[in-house]
N, C-alpha and C positions, 0 to 999 in steps of 0.2 A: 115862892119863885112859881110859876105857871108857866107850862112848857107846851106850845102851838106845835101840830102838825096835821096838815089836810083837814083846816078847819076846827079841829077840836083840840080845846084846851083842857088840860090835865094840872089841877094843883099839886105839885109833890113836896109843898112844904113838910105833910107828916112824915113822907117818906124818909125826907132827907134829916129830921129830926130824930126819926127812929135810928136811922144810921150813925148818927154823932152820937145817943144814947150806946147804942150799939159798942162803939169803936172805945167810950170812957167803960163801959162797965169791964170790957174783955183788959184793958190796961190795968184798972183795979185788981182784977182776981187774976190778972196774970192768965190771961188764955188768948188763944186766936182761933181763928176759925177757916176752913178753906172749902170750897165748891169746886164739882168739878161736873164740867160739860162734857157728859159722853159721846155726843152727835161729834164736836169738834176735836174731843181731847185735853183741851183747855184745861187750865186749875187758875183758880182765882183764888189770892191767899188776902187775908185781911191785914191792915198796919200793923196789928199786933202780933201777927204770926212772924211777918218779918222782922222785928223786935225780939220777939222770943227765941228766935233761931239765930240772931244775931247776923241776917243777910242785910244786903243793901236794897230798899223797896225801889229803886232805880233799875235793878236786874228783873230780868223776867222771873216772872214764876217755876219753878221746877216741873217737869213731867210728869204726869202720873208714877212712874218707876221710879222718879228721881223724890218724889214726895215719901212713895213707898220707904224707900232706904234711911229715912229719917228718923223712922220709928225702933222700936224693939224687934227683932223679928219673928215671935211670936204672935204680937200686935199686927207688924205689920201682914201677915200671913191670914189673920182673922179680917182685917180690913178688906184685904184683896179678895177674899172671899165672899163677903158682903158684898161689895161689888159687882162681882162676878152672878150672885145670885138675882141680884136686884135687877142687870143687865138680860139674865135668861126669864125671869117671871113678870119683870116692869113694876115692882113694887119699890118703894124705896126704902 
């Protein structure tokens, strides 16, 4: 499919195909992923992550702090420390 915006045409077919393959791979491997937009504070979960945690995808994703509570406390502390370091240094 193509998306037009202000006279610019971009073919997003490959991107959509990659997303479909990623979703299928996550389902087979029983993995999920989430992205954290530090500018807005929003978390975006993959469909598979909703399945793994038994949450309804129609519900909103958890907040960053709610997301951390889903992890073992030691892992949540490591994850939070990594996020804080990335925010402080600008590194991923």
